[in-house]
Each structure stands twice: as C-alpha cells, then as structure tokens.
C-alpha positions in Angstrom: 49.0 -64.3 -67.0 45.4 -66.0 -66.2 45.0 -65.5 -62.7 45.4 -61.7 -62.4 42.6 -61.6 -64.9 39.9 -63.8 -63.2 41.1 -61.7 -60.4 40.3 -57.8 -62.5 37.1 -60.4 -63.2 36.8 -60.5 -59.4 36.8 -56.8 -58.2 34.5 -55.8 -62.2 31.5 -58.3 -60.2 32.4 -56.6 -57.2 32.1 -53.4 -58.2 29.5 -53.7 -59.9 26.7 -55.9 -57.4 29.4 -53.1 -55.0 26.6 -49.8 -57.3 24.0 -51.4 -58.7 23.6 -52.1 -53.9 23.9 -48.2 -53.8 21.2 -47.5 -56.7 19.4 -49.7 -54.4 19.8 -47.9 -51.2 19.5 -44.9 -52.9 16.4 -45.0 -53.6 13.5 -44.7 -51.3 15.6 -41.2 -50.0 14.8 -40.2 -53.6 11.5 -41.2 -54.4 10.5 -40.2 -50.9 12.0 -36.9 -51.1 9.8 -36.6 -54.4 7.6 -37.0 -52.7 7.8 -34.5 -50.2 8.1 -31.8 -53.2 4.7 -33.2 -54.7 2.8 -32.8 -51.7 4.6 -28.9 -51.4 3.6 -28.7 -55.1 -0.4 -29.8 -53.8 -0.4 -28.0 -51.2 1.3 -24.4 -53.2 -0.8 -25.3 -55.7 -4.5 -25.3 -53.4 -3.1 -22.2 -51.6 -3.2 -20.3 -55.3 -6.4 -21.5 -56.5 -8.2 -20.2 -52.9 -5.9 -17.1 -53.6 -7.9 -16.4 -56.7 -11.4 -17.5 -55.3 -10.8 -15.0 -53.2 -10.1 -12.2 -55.0 -13.3 -13.8 -57.7 -15.4 -13.1 -54.7 -14.1 -9.8 -53.7 -14.2 -8.1 -56.6 -17.5 -9.3 -57.1 -18.1 -7.6 -54.2 -16.4 -4.9 -56.0 -18.9 -5.2 -59.1 -22.3 -5.5 -57.1 -21.7 -2.5 -55.0 -20.9 -0.3 -57.4 -24.4 -1.5 -60.1 -26.0 -0.5 -56.7 -24.8 2.7 -55.8 -25.8 3.9 -59.5 
C-alpha cells in the first residue's frame, strides 16, 4: 500500500510539472496573439479617426460653400 501511494505521488508530481510546462509554453503564443489584436485595434482606431477628420473637413467645406452662396 505504501508503494502504491509513492507511485501515485510521483505520477501526480509529474502531471503537475507537465501541466506547468504546458502553461509556460503556451504563454508566448498567447502574448503574440494579444499583441496582434492590439496592433489591429490601433490600426482600426487610426483609420476611424482619420475618416472622422475627413468627414469633418468635407462638411466644413460644404458649410463654407453654402455660406458663400448667400
């Protein structure tokens, strides 16, 4: 019975080490994935802000043209 407990403890220790190693191996790809999401978000945010500025300039031009016609 004592030998079975020792073997079970060793197997559990191996399982803990293996799962910890799997977590550490998975961290790098997860960080890379998060960085790519952040980069894509910043790119889309820049494009949205640029488009809003473009719309504002266009509307400003329309308003200026309308005021000049009066």
